[in-house]
C-alpha positions as CSV (number, residue, x, y, z in Angstrom):
1,M,0.0,0.0,0.0
2,R,1.3,3.4,-1.0
3,R,2.2,5.8,1.8
4,N,1.7,9.6,1.6
5,L,5.0,11.1,2.8
6,P,5.2,14.6,4.2
7,C,7.4,16.9,2.1
8,E,10.0,17.1,4.8
9,A,10.5,13.4,4.5
10,V,11.7,13.7,0.9
11,L,14.9,15.3,2.0
12,P,16.0,14.6,5.6
13,S,18.1,17.5,6.9
14,T,20.7,14.9,8.1
15,L,21.1,13.3,4.7
16,P,24.5,11.6,4.8
17,I,27.3,12.5,2.4
18,R,28.9,9.7,0.5
19,N,32.6,9.2,1.0
20,N,34.8,11.6,-1.0
21,N,31.7,13.4,-2.3
22,E,30.8,17.1,-2.4
23,R,27.3,18.3,-1.7
24,L,25.7,21.0,-3.8
25,V,22.4,22.6,-2.5
26,I,20.5,24.8,-5.0
27,K,17.9,26.6,-2.9
28,N,14.5,28.0,-3.9
29,I,14.1,26.8,-7.5
30,E,10.7,28.0,-8.7
31,V,8.5,26.6,-11.4
32,V,7.5,29.9,-13.1
33,T,5.4,28.7,-16.1
34,W,2.6,26.1,-16.0
35,M,3.9,22.6,-15.7
36,L,2.1,19.6,-17.3
37,G,2.7,16.2,-15.8
38,G,5.9,15.5,-14.1
39,G,4.6,12.5,-12.2
40,A,4.9,8.8,-12.9
41,S,2.0,8.8,-15.4
42,T,2.1,10.8,-18.6
43,K,0.5,14.3,-18.4
44,V,-0.6,13.6,-14.8
45,T,0.7,15.7,-11.9
46,D,1.5,13.6,-8.8
47,E,0.1,15.6,-5.9
48,D,2.4,13.9,-3.3
49,M,5.5,14.1,-5.4
50,P,5.1,16.5,-8.3
51,I,8.9,16.6,-8.9
52,R,10.8,13.4,-9.3
53,A,14.5,13.0,-9.0
54,S,14.5,10.4,-11.8
55,A,12.9,13.0,-14.2
56,I,15.5,15.6,-13.3
57,R,18.3,13.0,-13.8
58,G,17.0,12.4,-17.4
59,Q,17.1,16.1,-18.2
60,L,20.6,16.5,-16.7
61,R,21.9,13.6,-18.9
62,F,20.5,15.4,-22.0
63,W,22.1,18.7,-21.2
64,W,25.4,17.1,-20.1
65,R,25.6,15.4,-23.6
66,A,24.9,18.8,-25.2
67,I,28.2,20.2,-24.1
68,Q,30.4,17.2,-24.8
69,A,32.8,17.5,-27.7
70,P,33.3,14.5,-30.0
71,T,36.5,12.6,-29.2
72,S,36.9,11.2,-32.7
73,P,36.0,12.2,-36.3
74,D,34.4,8.8,-36.7
75,P,30.7,9.2,-35.5
76,K,30.4,5.6,-34.3
77,E,33.6,5.9,-32.2
78,A,32.5,9.3,-30.9
79,V,29.1,8.0,-29.8
80,T,30.6,4.9,-28.2
81,K,33.0,7.1,-26.1
82,L,30.2,9.5,-25.2
83,R,28.1,6.6,-24.0
84,E,31.0,5.2,-21.9
85,N,31.6,8.6,-20.3
86,E,27.9,9.2,-19.7
87,N,27.4,5.9,-18.0
88,K,30.4,6.3,-15.9
89,L,29.1,9.6,-14.5
90,W,25.3,9.2,-14.6
91,G,25.0,5.4,-14.3
92,S,23.6,2.6,-16.3
93,T,22.2,-0.9,-15.9
94,G,25.8,-2.0,-15.5
95,G,26.8,0.4,-12.7
96,A,25.5,3.0,-10.2
97,S,25.7,6.7,-10.9
98,K,28.3,8.9,-9.3
99,V,25.7,11.6,-9.0
100,A,23.0,11.4,-6.3
101,I,20.0,13.7,-6.6
102,F,17.4,14.6,-3.9
103,V,14.4,16.9,-4.0
104,E,12.8,18.8,-1.2
105,K,9.3,20.3,-1.9
106,L,8.9,23.6,-0.1
107,N,5.4,24.8,-0.7
108,K,2.0,24.0,-2.1
109,P,1.9,25.2,-5.8
110,Q,-0.8,27.1,-7.6
111,E,-3.1,24.7,-9.5
112,L,-5.3,25.2,-12.6
113,V,-7.6,22.6,-14.2
114,Y,-7.0,22.5,-17.9
115,N,-9.7,24.0,-20.1
116,D,-9.4,24.2,-23.8
117,K,-11.4,27.4,-23.9
118,D,-9.1,29.3,-21.5
119,D,-7.4,32.1,-23.4
120,A,-4.9,32.6,-20.6
121,L,-3.3,29.3,-21.5
122,P,-1.0,28.7,-24.6
123,Q,-3.4,26.3,-26.3
124,Y,-1.0,25.8,-29.1
125,V,1.4,24.1,-26.7
126,L,-1.3,22.1,-25.0
127,F,-2.7,20.6,-28.1
128,P,-2.1,17.0,-26.9
129,L,-4.9,17.6,-24.4
130,R,-7.3,18.9,-27.0
131,E,-10.3,16.7,-28.0
132,T,-10.7,15.7,-31.6
133,K,-13.6,14.0,-33.3
134,E,-11.8,10.7,-33.1
135,S,-10.8,11.0,-29.5
136,K,-14.4,11.9,-28.6
137,K,-15.6,8.7,-30.3
138,E,-12.9,6.6,-28.6
139,S,-13.0,8.4,-25.3
140,K,-9.2,8.7,-25.4
141,T,-9.1,12.1,-23.7
142,Q,-11.5,11.3,-20.9
143,K,-8.6,11.0,-18.5
144,Y,-7.5,14.5,-19.5
145,K,-10.8,16.1,-18.6
146,K,-9.5,17.2,-15.2
147,V,-5.8,17.5,-15.9
148,K,-4.1,19.9,-13.4
149,L,-1.4,22.3,-14.4
150,V,0.8,23.7,-11.6
151,R,3.2,26.6,-11.2
152,G,4.7,28.6,-8.3
153,L,6.1,25.4,-6.9
154,N,9.4,26.0,-4.9
155,F,11.9,23.2,-4.2
156,N,15.5,22.7,-3.1
157,L,17.7,20.4,-5.2
158,V,20.6,18.6,-3.5
159,V,23.3,17.0,-5.6
160,Q,26.1,14.8,-4.4
161,C,29.0,13.8,-6.6
162,P,32.8,13.4,-6.5
163,K,34.8,16.6,-6.2
164,D,36.5,16.1,-9.5
165,D,33.1,16.0,-11.3
166,L,31.4,18.9,-9.3
167,R,32.1,21.6,-11.9
168,Q,30.7,19.8,-14.8
169,V,27.6,18.8,-12.8
170,I,27.1,22.4,-11.7
171,N,27.3,23.6,-15.4
172,T,24.8,20.9,-16.4
173,V,22.3,21.9,-13.7
174,R,22.6,25.5,-14.8
175,L,21.9,24.6,-18.4
176,W,18.9,22.5,-17.4
177,I,17.5,25.4,-15.3
178,L,18.2,27.8,-18.2
179,F,16.8,25.9,-21.2
180,G,15.0,22.8,-19.7
181,G,12.2,22.4,-17.2
182,L,9.9,19.9,-15.6
183,G,7.1,17.8,-17.0
184,S,6.0,17.7,-20.7
185,R,6.4,20.2,-23.5
186,T,9.5,21.9,-22.0
187,R,10.8,22.7,-25.5
188,R,7.9,25.0,-25.8
189,G,8.4,26.7,-22.4
190,M,6.3,24.6,-20.1
191,G,7.6,24.0,-16.6
192,S,10.4,26.6,-16.9
193,L,12.5,27.3,-13.8
194,F,14.2,30.1,-12.0
195,V,16.6,30.0,-9.1
196,Q,15.6,32.7,-6.5
197,D,18.7,32.5,-4.3
198,N,22.0,34.0,-5.4
199,S,25.2,32.0,-4.7
200,A,28.8,31.6,-5.9
201,D,27.8,28.4,-7.8
202,F,24.6,29.9,-9.1
203,P,25.1,33.6,-9.7
204,R,22.0,35.4,-11.0
205,L,21.7,36.1,-14.7
206,V,20.5,39.7,-15.1
207,D,20.5,40.2,-18.9
208,K,21.1,38.4,-22.2
209,H,24.8,39.2,-22.1
210,S,25.2,37.3,-18.8
211,I,23.4,34.4,-20.4
212,V,25.7,34.4,-23.4
213,S,28.8,34.9,-21.3
214,F,27.9,31.8,-19.2
215,L,27.2,29.7,-22.3
216,Q,30.4,30.6,-24.0
217,S,32.3,29.6,-20.9
218,V,30.8,26.1,-20.8
219,V,30.2,25.2,-24.5
220,P,33.5,24.0,-26.0
221,S,34.6,25.0,-29.5
222,C,35.2,22.0,-31.8
223,D,36.1,21.4,-35.4
224,I,34.2,18.0,-35.4
225,E,30.4,18.2,-35.7
226,P,28.7,16.1,-33.0
227,S,26.4,13.3,-34.1
228,W,24.0,14.0,-31.3
229,P,21.9,17.1,-30.3
230,S,24.5,19.6,-29.2
231,L,25.0,23.2,-28.0
232,I,28.3,23.2,-30.0
233,G,27.4,25.3,-33.0
234,A,23.9,26.0,-31.8
235,Q,22.2,29.3,-32.6
236,L,20.5,31.4,-29.9
237,F,18.1,34.3,-30.2
238,L,17.5,36.4,-27.1
239,E,15.3,39.5,-26.6
240,E,15.2,41.2,-23.2
241,D,12.3,42.9,-21.5
242,N,11.0,43.8,-18.1
243,I,7.6,43.0,-16.5
244,R,7.9,45.4,-13.5
245,T,6.2,42.8,-11.2
246,T,6.9,39.5,-9.5
247,D,3.4,38.3,-10.5
248,L,3.7,35.0,-12.4
249,D,0.5,35.9,-14.5
250,A,2.5,38.7,-16.2
251,L,5.4,36.4,-17.0
252,N,3.0,33.7,-18.3
253,D,1.3,36.3,-20.5
254,E,4.6,37.2,-22.1
255,W,5.3,33.5,-22.7
256,R,1.9,33.0,-24.2
257,Y,2.4,36.0,-26.6
258,F,5.8,34.8,-27.6
259,I,4.7,31.2,-28.2
260,G,1.8,32.6,-30.2
261,H,4.3,34.3,-32.4
262,Y,6.0,31.0,-33.0
263,R,2.6,29.4,-33.7
264,D,1.9,32.1,-36.3
265,F,5.1,31.2,-38.1
266,R,4.5,27.5,-38.1
267,Q,0.9,27.9,-39.2
268,F,1.4,30.9,-41.4
269,R,-1.8,31.5,-43.4
270,I,-3.0,34.0,-46.0
271,D,-6.3,35.3,-47.4
272,K,-6.7,33.4,-50.7
273,Y,-8.1,36.5,-52.4
274,T,-5.7,39.2,-51.1
275,G,-2.6,37.2,-50.2
276,Q,-2.4,39.1,-46.9
277,P,-1.6,37.2,-43.6
278,R,-4.8,36.0,-42.0
279,R,-5.2,33.8,-39.0
280,Y,-7.9,31.6,-40.6
281,G,-6.8,31.7,-44.2
282,I,-5.1,29.1,-46.3
283,S,-1.7,27.8,-45.5
284,A,1.2,29.7,-47.1
285,W,3.6,26.8,-46.6
286,P,4.4,24.7,-49.7
287,E,3.4,21.3,-48.2
288,P,-0.4,21.4,-49.0
289,K,0.2,22.1,-52.7
290,T,3.0,19.6,-52.9
291,L,0.8,16.9,-51.4
292,C,-2.1,17.8,-53.8
293,S,0.3,17.4,-56.7
294,L,1.7,14.1,-55.3
295,C,-1.8,12.7,-54.9
296,N,-3.0,13.8,-58.3
297,G,0.2,12.6,-60.0
298,S,0.6,16.1,-61.4
299,Q,3.8,17.2,-63.2
300,T,3.8,20.3,-61.0
301,Y,4.9,18.2,-58.1
302,V,8.1,19.4,-56.4
303,T,9.8,18.1,-53.3
304,S,9.3,20.8,-50.7
305,Y,8.5,19.9,-47.1
306,P,10.4,22.4,-45.1
307,R,8.4,22.1,-41.9
308,G,10.1,18.7,-41.3
309,S,13.0,20.9,-40.0
310,F,11.0,21.5,-36.8
311,G,10.3,17.9,-35.8
312,L,8.7,14.7,-37.2
313,P,6.3,13.2,-37.6
314,I,3.8,15.7,-38.9
315,I,0.2,14.9,-39.7
316,F,-1.5,16.8,-42.5
317,H,-5.3,16.5,-42.5
318,F,-7.3,17.7,-45.5
319,P,-11.1,18.1,-45.1
320,V,-13.7,16.6,-47.4
321,N,-14.2,19.8,-49.4
322,M,-10.7,20.0,-50.7
323,H,-11.3,20.3,-54.5
324,S,-7.6,19.7,-55.3
325,F,-7.8,16.0,-54.6
326,P,-8.9,13.3,-57.1
327,K,-12.1,12.3,-55.1
328,R,-13.8,15.3,-53.7
329,G,-15.9,14.3,-50.6
330,E,-13.1,12.1,-49.1
331,E,-10.9,13.1,-46.2
332,Y,-7.1,12.8,-46.9
333,D,-4.5,12.3,-44.2
334,F,-0.8,12.3,-44.7
335,K,2.0,11.5,-42.2
336,Y,5.4,13.0,-42.9
337,T,7.8,10.7,-41.2
338,C,11.2,9.2,-41.0
339,S,12.7,5.7,-40.4
340,T,13.2,6.4,-36.7
341,D,9.5,7.4,-36.6
342,R,10.4,10.5,-34.6
343,Y,12.8,13.4,-35.0
344,A,12.7,15.6,-31.9
345,S,12.5,19.3,-32.6
346,P,15.9,21.0,-32.3
347,V,14.0,24.3,-31.6
348,F,13.4,25.5,-28.0
349,V,11.0,28.4,-27.6
350,K,10.5,29.8,-24.1
351,I,10.7,32.6,-21.7
352,I,13.7,32.8,-19.3
353,K,13.1,34.6,-16.1
354,L,16.0,36.8,-15.0
355,A,16.9,38.8,-11.9
356,Q,15.2,42.2,-11.1
357,N,12.0,41.3,-12.8
358,N,13.7,41.0,-16.2
359,F,13.1,38.2,-18.6
360,A,14.3,37.1,-22.0
361,K,12.4,35.7,-25.0
362,C,14.5,32.8,-26.1
363,C,14.7,30.7,-29.2
364,L,17.5,28.1,-29.1
365,L,18.3,26.0,-32.2
366,L,20.4,23.0,-31.3
367,K,22.9,21.5,-33.7
368,S,21.1,18.3,-34.3
369,P,21.7,15.5,-36.8
370,F,18.8,15.0,-39.2
371,P,17.7,11.6,-40.5
372,I,18.5,12.3,-44.2
373,G,17.7,9.5,-46.5
374,S,14.8,8.0,-44.5
375,L,12.0,10.5,-45.2
376,A,8.6,9.4,-46.5
377,I,5.1,10.7,-47.0
378,Q,2.6,8.1,-45.8
379,Q,-0.9,8.5,-47.2
380,Q,-3.4,7.2,-44.7
381,K,-6.8,6.0,-45.8
382,P,-9.3,3.7,-44.0
383,G,-7.7,0.2,-44.3
384,E,-4.9,1.5,-46.6
385,E,-1.5,3.1,-46.3
386,I,0.6,4.3,-49.2
387,D,4.3,5.1,-48.6
388,T,6.1,7.6,-51.0
389,P,9.8,7.8,-50.1
390,L,11.3,11.2,-50.6
391,P,14.5,11.6,-52.6
392,Y,17.4,10.1,-50.7
393,H,19.4,13.3,-50.4
394,Y,16.4,15.6,-49.6
395,D,17.1,17.9,-46.6
396,P,14.2,20.0,-45.5
397,R,16.6,22.3,-43.6
398,A,18.0,23.6,-46.8
399,N,16.8,26.8,-48.5
400,P,13.9,25.7,-50.8
401,G,14.1,28.9,-52.8
402,I,10.6,30.0,-52.0
403,K,10.4,33.8,-52.2
404,K,7.1,34.3,-50.5
405,A,6.3,34.5,-46.8
406,P,6.9,32.9,-44.4
407,L,10.3,31.7,-45.8
408,N,11.0,34.8,-47.9
409,G,13.8,33.2,-49.8
410,K,15.5,31.9,-46.6
411,S,16.1,28.5,-45.0
412,P,13.4,27.5,-42.4
413,Y,15.6,28.3,-39.4
414,D,16.8,31.7,-40.7
415,A,13.2,32.6,-41.6
416,L,12.1,31.6,-38.1
417,F,14.7,33.9,-36.4
418,E,13.8,36.8,-38.7
419,F,10.1,36.2,-38.0
420,L,10.7,36.3,-34.2
421,G,13.2,39.1,-34.1
422,G,12.7,41.2,-37.2
423,A,14.9,41.9,-40.3
424,K,17.9,43.0,-38.2
425,V,17.7,40.0,-35.8
426,Q,20.9,39.2,-34.0
427,T,21.7,35.6,-33.0
428,F,24.7,34.1,-31.1
429,T,26.5,31.0,-32.3
430,L,27.6,29.0,-29.3
431,G,31.0,27.3,-29.1
432,Q,32.5,29.8,-31.4
433,G,33.0,32.7,-29.0
434,G,30.7,35.4,-30.4
435,H,28.0,36.6,-32.7
436,S,27.0,34.9,-35.9
C-alpha cells in the first residue's frame, strides 16, 4: 500500500554525504510557467511528489551530452566514447551513478484545471490535451478532462558527486534550469525554472549578455560536428524585456504571446483572395500544394516539405471539401515521417526569467543531426497506407528557394529567427565565441 509522505520526509536534513563526495544545494528553485505532468503517469501531476529526482536526472543527462565535444571524427567511435563517459558519471544498468539527486518540496503550488477554452493558456502548446472527433468517439481524452497544471512550486535540489566532477555537474544543472524544465512540453516553455537565491555556484543572470557569457564559458569549441543534439554550433536568439512585477501571471502572458508568435510562423496563413496574412486563411507553406500534386500525379509536383525541420512526424489533414484531390468528398490524411518514426524538434522556444523582474524571450536552435535518406510521405486511408519515399538526399533544412512568406527566400531556421526578431535579428553562435 502506498504511503503519503510529508514533504520534509523527501529530503532529511541529516542526509549523509557519500565518501569523498561534495554536496551542492541549490535553494529555492521555482516553477515559473505552467507545468504539465511530471509524475509517474504521462500528463498527470502527482500531488504527493510533483517533482521526481529520476525525471531531473534524465534532463541532466541530456544537457550534459549537449556540451560534450566528440573525441573522434568517426561518428560511431565518438558516440561509443560518449556513452561510456555518460554511463560512468550518470549510471547505467551495469553500474551505479556517481551523482545522487534529492528533491525537497517547499510549498503547495498554484493549480489550474485545464480548459481548452481558457485564453490565458497557450493552447498551441497544450494541443495533446485537446479533443478531436476521433478522441471523442474513442473516449481517449476522458482521463485528461481534469488535468491539473501547476506553477509557483518551490523546491530545493541537493546533488552529491565526486569533487572532480562537481564543476561539470554544476554547469549541467545551470543549463537545465536555463533551457530545460519539468514535465511535458518543456521545449515550448512549459515547466520553466528560476533560481531565486544568489550564490557563488549559481550567480543570478541579469541580462542576455550574462546568459551568453555563461554559455560561451561552458560550451566548447570543436572542429568536429557532434552526431547527437548539441550546443556546439547551436544558434541562440534572445530579446530582453521587463515586466515590473513579480506576478507569475504577467510572466506567463509574455510566454503566451511569444509562443503565439512561433505558432503564427508554423501555421502561417494568408487570405486566398488578397494574399495578406490571415489567422484563418489558407496555409502559405508549400506542403499542401505539394501533397495535392503528389496525390494527383501532377507534373507540377516538387519536393518541398520544409516544416520537417521543426520535428517529425507531422500529420497533414485535409477536409472533405478540398477540390484539389482526385475524389472530392473524401478526407485525406498524410503522415510526414522518417525511419526512426520521430525526430525531436531542435528548436526550444521559451521565456527565461532573470533577476530584477527582467526576462528574455529565447529561441534556441540545437545543432542536431537530421535523418536524411529516410523521409517518406505516408498517405493514410481507411484500411490502406501508401508510402512515398522522398528523394534520398532531400534535406528540409536547406533553403527551398521559396520567395514568398513565411520563408521569404531563406532556410526554415533563418526565416524563423527573422520572424521572431525582425529583419535585423541578432543571433549568437555557441561554441565559437561570439555573434553569428
